[in-house]
Structures are given as structure tokens and as C-alpha cells.
TORDRENMI-395987 format. One line per field, with one value per residue (C-alpha): chain; residue number from 0; x, y, z; residue in one letter. Coordinates in steps of 0.25 Angstrom, whole numbers, m for minus. Layout:
# TORDRENMI-395987
mol: A ...
seq: NUM ...
u: X ...
v: Y ...
w: Z ...
type: A ...
***
This chain:
# TORDRENMI-395987
mol: A A A A A A A A A A A A A A A A A A A A A A A A A A A A A A A A A A A A A A A A A A A A A A A A A A A A A A A A A A A A A A A A A A A A A A A A A A A A A A A A A A A A A A A A A A A A A A A A A A A A A A A A A A A A A A A A A A A A A A A A A A A A A A A A A A A A A A A A A A A A A A A A A A A A A A A A A A A A A A A A A A A A A A A A A A A A A A A A A A A A A A A A A A A A A A A A A A A A A A A A A A A A A A A A A A A A A A A A A A A A A A A A A A A A A A A A A A A A A A A A A A A A A A A A A A A A A A A A A A A A A A A A A A A A A A A A A A A A A A A A A A A A A A A A A A A A A A A A A A A A A A A A A A A A A A A A A A A A A A A A A A A A A A A A A A A A A A A A A A A A A A A A A
seq: 0 1 2 3 4 5 6 7 8 9 10 11 12 13 14 15 16 17 18 19 20 21 22 23 24 25 26 27 28 29 30 31 32 33 34 35 36 37 38 39 40 41 42 43 44 45 46 47 48 49 50 51 52 53 54 55 56 57 58 59 60 61 62 63 64 65 66 67 68 69 70 71 72 73 74 75 76 77 78 79 80 81 82 83 84 85 86 87 88 89 90 91 92 93 94 95 96 97 98 99 100 101 102 103 104 105 106 107 108 109 110 111 112 113 114 115 116 117 118 119 120 121 122 123 124 125 126 127 128 129 130 131 132 133 134 135 136 137 138 139 140 141 142 143 144 145 146 147 148 149 150 151 152 153 154 155 156 157 158 159 160 161 162 163 164 165 166 167 168 169 170 171 172 173 174 175 176 177 178 179 180 181 182 183 184 185 186 187 188 189 190 191 192 193 194 195 196 197 198 199 200 201 202 203 204 205 206 207 208 209 210 211 212 213 214 215 216 217 218 219 220 221 222 223 224 225 226 227 228 229 230 231 232 233 234 235 236 237 238 239 240 241 242 243 244 245 246 247 248 249 250 251 252 253 254 255 256 257 258 259 260 261 262 263 264 265 266 267 268 269 270 271 272 273 274 275 276 277 278 279 280 281 282 283 284 285 286 287 288 289 290 291 292 293 294 295 296 297 298 299 300 301 302 303 304 305 306 307 308 309 310 311 312 313 314 315 316 317 318 319 320 321 322 323 324 325 326 327 328 329 330 331 332 333 334 335 336 337 338 339 340 341 342 343 344
u: m143 m153 m151 m158 m152 m150 m148 m144 m134 m144 m153 m142 m140 m155 m152 m139 m143 m156 m149 m137 m150 m153 m140 m140 m125 m115 m114 m102 m98 m86 m88 m79 m86 m94 m96 m106 m113 m125 m130 m141 m148 m139 m132 m124 m112 m123 m130 m117 m113 m126 m123 m111 m115 m126 m115 m115 m103 m101 m90 m86 m75 m74 m64 m53 m54 m70 m73 m63 m73 m76 m76 m67 m77 m87 m75 m73 m89 m91 m79 m83 m96 m91 m91 m79 m74 m61 m56 m52 m38 m28 m20 m28 m38 m51 m64 m75 m85 m99 m103 m112 m116 m126 m125 m118 m132 m135 m123 m126 m114 m114 m109 m113 m105 m110 m110 m119 m115 m120 m132 m140 m130 m137 m129 m131 m131 m134 m140 m137 m141 m138 m128 m118 m115 m106 m96 m100 m94 m82 m78 m80 m73 m60 m60 m63 m50 m44 m47 m41 m54 m53 m68 m70 m83 m80 m66 m73 m83 m69 m71 m86 m88 m95 m106 m101 m115 m123 m126 m120 m106 m97 m87 m76 m60 m56 m46 m55 m62 m66 m59 m71 m78 m67 m72 m64 m64 m81 m81 m71 m79 m92 m89 m83 m94 m105 m114 m124 m123 m115 m121 m111 m114 m103 m100 m85 m81 m67 m66 m53 m48 m52 m66 m66 m62 m72 m83 m77 m76 m92 m97 m90 m96 m110 m113 m122 m111 m118 m113 m120 m110 m116 m115 m108 m101 m96 m81 m82 m68 m75 m85 m76 m69 m83 m88 m73 m73 m89 m85 m75 m84 m95 m86 m86 m100 m104 m118 m116 m127 m124 m133 m137 m132 m121 m123 m113 m118 m107 m113 m111 m123 m120 m130 m141 m137 m126 m124 m113 m116 m106 m96 m85 m85 m82 m66 m53 m54 m63 m57 m45 m42 m54 m60 m73 m85 m100 m109 m111 m125 m133 m147 m157 m166 m155 m148 m162 m164 m148 m153 m166 m156 m147 m158 m163 m149 m149 m160 m157 m146 m139 m130 m121 m115 m101 m93 m79 m83 m90 m78 m71 m57 m53 m61 m53 m40 m44 m48 m35 m29 m35 m32 m17 m14 m25 m24 m37 m46
v: 130 142 150 159 163 176 177 192 201 212 200 194 209 209 197 199 215 210 199 211 218 208 205 204 201 200 203 196 198 193 200 201 213 221 236 247 250 243 253 259 247 238 245 234 242 251 241 233 246 247 232 236 248 241 231 219 213 216 210 212 205 211 206 218 216 215 226 235 246 247 261 264 275 261 253 264 266 250 249 261 256 243 233 224 227 216 216 203 204 194 195 190 184 189 184 183 179 184 180 187 182 188 185 172 164 170 170 176 170 168 178 193 204 216 228 236 232 219 220 214 201 188 181 171 173 165 167 155 152 140 133 137 148 144 141 153 160 152 155 171 171 165 177 186 180 182 196 199 199 197 197 182 181 179 171 163 158 151 142 137 122 119 107 100 92 102 104 116 123 135 133 144 144 146 137 133 119 108 109 103 117 124 130 124 110 111 115 106 94 96 99 86 80 85 73 82 96 108 122 135 149 160 172 171 158 156 142 137 124 115 118 118 105 101 107 101 86 88 91 77 69 73 84 97 109 123 136 150 162 176 181 194 196 208 205 207 201 188 187 181 172 167 164 157 148 144 140 130 125 124 115 104 106 117 124 139 148 164 173 187 195 194 181 183 169 159 145 129 119 104 93 103 97 106 121 131 145 157 167 160 162 150 156 156 166 159 145 150 163 170 167 160 154 147 138 124 118 106 110 105 118 126 119 119 134 137 126 136 150 144 138 151 158 147 150 165 163 160 150 155 147 143 138 142 146 156 163 173 173 184 176 166 170 176 163 157 167 164 150 152 161 160 145 145 147
w: m875 m875 m886 m897 m911 m916 m932 m935 m927 m924 m915 m908 m903 m898 m892 m886 m881 m877 m867 m862 m858 m850 m842 m828 m825 m836 m852 m857 m873 m882 m896 m910 m913 m903 m907 m905 m916 m913 m901 m909 m907 m899 m890 m884 m878 m870 m864 m860 m853 m846 m843 m837 m829 m822 m817 m825 m830 m846 m854 m867 m874 m889 m899 m902 m917 m920 m910 m915 m918 m905 m900 m889 m882 m883 m875 m865 m862 m861 m852 m844 m841 m835 m847 m848 m862 m868 m882 m888 m895 m900 m911 m922 m914 m911 m902 m913 m903 m901 m887 m877 m862 m854 m838 m842 m846 m859 m871 m887 m896 m912 m923 m919 m918 m912 m924 m931 m945 m942 m936 m948 m951 m951 m938 m929 m913 m901 m888 m878 m864 m856 m854 m866 m858 m850 m860 m867 m853 m854 m866 m864 m852 m859 m870 m858 m852 m865 m865 m851 m844 m829 m823 m816 m818 m832 m831 m822 m832 m840 m830 m831 m832 m845 m847 m860 m861 m869 m882 m885 m882 m885 m896 m897 m900 m886 m882 m869 m867 m876 m888 m895 m893 m899 m912 m924 m916 m916 m930 m937 m927 m931 m948 m947 m938 m947 m952 m961 m962 m960 m959 m957 m955 m958 m961 m966 m974 m972 m965 m961 m969 m959 m960 m975 m974 m963 m971 m984 m977 m970 m985 m990 m978 m983 m973 m978 m977 m978 m976 m974 m976 m980 m996 m991 m976 m970 m973 m989 m991 m985 m996 m1007 m996 m992 m1005 m1008 m997 m1000 m1013 m1007 m1000 m1009 m1018 m1007 m1004 m994 m997 m996 m993 m993 m983 m991 m979 m968 m960 m949 m942 m936 m937 m940 m938 m940 m943 m940 m923 m918 m922 m919 m918 m915 m917 m927 m944 m953 m954 m950 m939 m933 m932 m931 m925 m918 m904 m908 m900 m903 m899 m903 m899 m903 m897 m907 m908 m908 m919 m927 m924 m929 m942 m945 m945 m953 m964 m963 m968 m979 m984 m985 m993 m1005 m1012 m1023 m1032 m1026 m1037 m1039 m1052 m1049 m1043 m1051 m1055 m1045 m1035 m1039 m1036 m1024 m1018 m1023 m1016 m1004 m1003 m1007 m996 m986 m981 m974 m986
type: M R Y K F Y T T S D K A W D G I M F A I N Q A Q Q S V Y I E M Y I F L G D T Q Q T H D F F G K L K E K A L A G M E V V L V L D A Y G S S E L Q N T T I Q D L R A A G V E L L F F S R W L R R T H R K L V I I D N K I A F I G G V N I E N K I R N W Q D L H L R L G G K I I K P L L R S F A Y T Y Q Q C G G K N N N I L R N S Q L P L V K K I K S W V I D T W E I G D K R Y R L N N Y Y L A K L T E A T T S I K I V T P Y L L P P R W V M K A L D D A V V R G V K V E I I I P S N T D I K S L N N I N Y F N A C R L A V V G V K F Y F T P Q M N H A K V M L I D D R E A L V G S Q N L D I L S F G V N A E I G V F F Q Q K H A V A S L G R I I D K W Q H E S M Q P D L S F K R L S L S Q R L L M F I F K T F F S F F
***
């Protein structure tokens, strides 16, 4: 697996824009949020129209909810230029995935969307090359098919033969392929198998009960569990919930780091030997409703590089007192309501 990490949104945009500019045959994009307000520095739609007008195969699969602010004039301009633009629309389900595939040779995957307000966020996105592209193409082809896509150049990728004996693989939530590589199964297996350390980075801390239990069990086994979350998220109503759940996990021995700026990365590192980077948050939507995608890898150099990124974020973070006694009466009441009426807390 050939790789490169990007640790902010704008750095990831630089890498994606460069790759699109170099594309010769095709650009496939599946994105939760893809808006046109980055054009002053990163004119993605302009470049995609240029590539489509030059005869290249350009396909966009966007989430109907996440990209709902995309202007109708932009949609019409893209389609008029030859871009195939589809929307993923399912009752209460979203494609939360962030995937770009260039010429069937290079891919980008991780937590980065495309909209101006996230430009300076910390995040984690991964550029990939090598055999890992095949399962990514296969997964994209499935989403494309779910949205009514008819292009056989893409649909035939769903039949790609997959080589299993590699130290990296695609994790997603589609009911295709090996069950071991479905997000929930993989997460539970790795949390259960961890022997020395679990490091997680997530912007939103709303884990389902089985994840809470797995983390509790890991601490009991003597595993060091550390979680990085932002002090203030982009969804202000979630700040208290993040704090409440951090308090609950801190009681059993999980160590928390609060980043001073918004960190949107979605990462899990097990025993400093295996890692997962993708679109999945540590919340009930990612593990129960949304379509997600990620890649796990065991290559020592890639794992070590990711470990250094996590160490840097930890060094820049704060470690507040997470004892319940610091909660105000109103906060305790709010927590009681959450736990009573929303069983996932």
C-alpha cells in the first residue's frame, strides 16, 4: 500500500485537486458534503467540468442531505458539461463516505468533506495506491448501483477479484464481501483482541452500548485506552453529550485528550500495530444507520507515521477533570434525561 497522510482539510484538498488535475481517464467521487464555496482557492467543480468537457469519465455520488445546499445552477452546469451527478437518498440513511478515485489507480479516503467552513479543521485523509484500489472500486460501484447508475465501466468493478493476502483492506457497511470487514464486526473484533493499547480519534462521542462495553472490558484486561475529541465541535448541542460520555468512560479508566480546535478525524490504532482510518465517527449513526468506508492497515511504516500524528495531537491537547462531581445540577439532570429516554447513551 502506497500512502500519504493529510492532517487538515485544506491540505487534503490540495492533494485531491492535484490528482484531479493530473487525471487522464476517470474521476469518481462519493462525498457526504460537497459544496461549491471553496472555489476561490480550490475550484473543484470548475476542474471537474473541464475534465468532463475534455471527454473524461467524471462521476459524482453525493449525499442528498449532506449536500442539500448545493445550488441547482451548479448541478445543471455540471450535468451540462457531461458530469454524471447522482444523489444518494434513502429514508433516514446517508452516505457519510468521503471517497475519491482517480484513473482507477489513486484513491483518497478519510474524514474530509468539501465546504469552506471546514477549511482549517484538523482531520485525517489518506492518499492510497496499489492493490487496495480494487476493493475501493468495488465498494464505490455498489453505491453507484444503489443510486441507479448504469455505466458498465463502473458496474463491472463490483465483480473485481479481490486478493485477501495483503496487509490492508477496505472496511465498509455494505452487505457485500467478507463479514469480517464490515465496520461493526471489525471494530468489535479489534477492541476485543487488543492487548496493550487502543487509541481513538473521533469528533463525536456517542458510541452504542456494545462499544462502551468493549472499551470497559479492554480497560479491565489492562489495555491502555486513550480517546481524542475536540473541546468544541461544529455541532454545539453535542458538546455536552461528548463531555457526559467522556465522564462515563473516564470513570472506568479511559484517558481523554481534548483538542483546542475542531478535530474531525476518525481513527483507531490497536496495539501500535494495526490502524483504521475512514469516515466513521464513534457514534450510533456510523455504527447503525449511515453508509461508511475506511481502510485498515498493518504496514509498520504507515502505522508508525499515524502514531506520530496522534502523539502530536495528544501533546497539543488538554486533559480536563472529568469527575462527575464537576457537573452542574442542570447538566446532571440533562444526563439523566438522556440515559432514561435514549437507551444508546
